[in-house]
C-alpha positions in Angstrom: 3.0 -13.9 -8.6 1.3 -17.0 -7.2 -2.2 -18.2 -8.1 -3.9 -17.0 -4.9 -2.6 -13.4 -5.5 -3.9 -13.5 -9.0 -7.2 -14.9 -7.8 -7.6 -12.0 -5.5 -6.0 -9.2 -7.6 -7.9 -9.8 -10.9 -11.4 -9.4 -9.4 -10.3 -6.3 -7.4 -8.9 -4.7 -10.5 -12.1 -5.5 -12.4 -14.3 -4.0 -9.7 -12.1 -0.9 -9.6 -12.4 -0.5 -13.4 -16.1 -0.9 -13.4 -16.7 1.5 -10.5 -14.6 4.2 -12.2 -17.2 4.4 -15.1 -19.7 7.1 -14.8 -23.2 6.3 -13.7 -24.7 7.3 -17.1 -22.5 4.7 -18.8 -23.9 2.0 -16.6 -27.5 3.2 -16.4 -30.0 0.9 -18.2 -33.2 2.6 -17.2 -34.5 6.1 -16.6 -35.1 7.4 -13.1 -38.7 7.6 -12.1 -38.3 10.5 -9.7 -37.4 13.9 -11.1 -34.1 15.4 -9.8 -35.8 18.7 -8.8 -38.3 16.9 -6.6 -35.7 14.8 -4.9 -33.5 17.8 -4.1 -36.1 20.0 -2.4 -35.8 18.2 1.0 -32.1 18.8 1.4 -31.3 20.9 4.4 -28.4 23.3 5.0 -25.2 21.6 6.2 -24.5 21.7 9.9 -21.1 23.0 11.0 -18.9 20.3 12.6 -17.5 20.7 16.0 -13.8 21.5 16.6 -13.4 18.4 18.8 -13.7 16.0 15.9 -10.9 17.9 14.1 -8.6 17.8 17.1 -9.4 14.1 17.5 -8.6 13.4 13.8 -5.3 15.2 14.0 -4.4 13.4 17.3 -5.5 10.1 15.8 -3.4 10.6 12.7 -0.3 11.5 14.7 -0.9 8.6 17.0 -1.1 6.1 14.1 2.0 7.8 12.5 4.2 7.6 15.6 3.0 4.3 16.9 6.2 2.4 15.9 8.2 5.0 17.9 6.3 4.5 21.2 5.3 0.8 20.8 3.0 -0.8 23.3 3.0 2.0 25.8 -0.3 1.8 27.7 -0.8 5.6 28.1 0.0 6.3 24.5 -2.4 3.6 23.2 -5.1 4.9 25.5 -4.7 8.5 24.2 -4.6 7.3 20.6 -7.8 5.2 21.1 -9.6 8.1 22.9 -8.7 10.6 20.1 -9.8 8.2 17.4 -13.1 7.6 19.2 -13.6 11.3 19.6 -13.2 11.8 15.9 -15.7 9.0 15.1 -18.3 10.2 17.6 -18.1 13.8 16.4 -18.5 12.6 12.8 -21.6 10.5 13.8 -23.4 13.4 15.6 
C-alpha cells in the first residue's frame, strides 16, 4: 500500500468509525427544543408515483448491462431518460 492510498484511506476509516457512533454518544449539550413540539408539524407521507419506480428499475438494468451494449446511442439515451425519470419523480 503506497503513501497516497494510506493518506486517503486512514481519514475515510476514521470518519466512518466516528459516524457509526450514536448521536447520544457524541452529544455535548442538551437540545433546547422539546421533541414533542418539533414533531407536531410532520405531515402524512405522500405516496410516490409508479413512474419513478419504473425509472429506477430501468436505470438499474441500464447500468448493469452497459458493458454488453457499449456506446450504443439509443441504449444510452434510454438509460439517461430512465435515470432522469427516477430523479425527477423523487424530487416531486
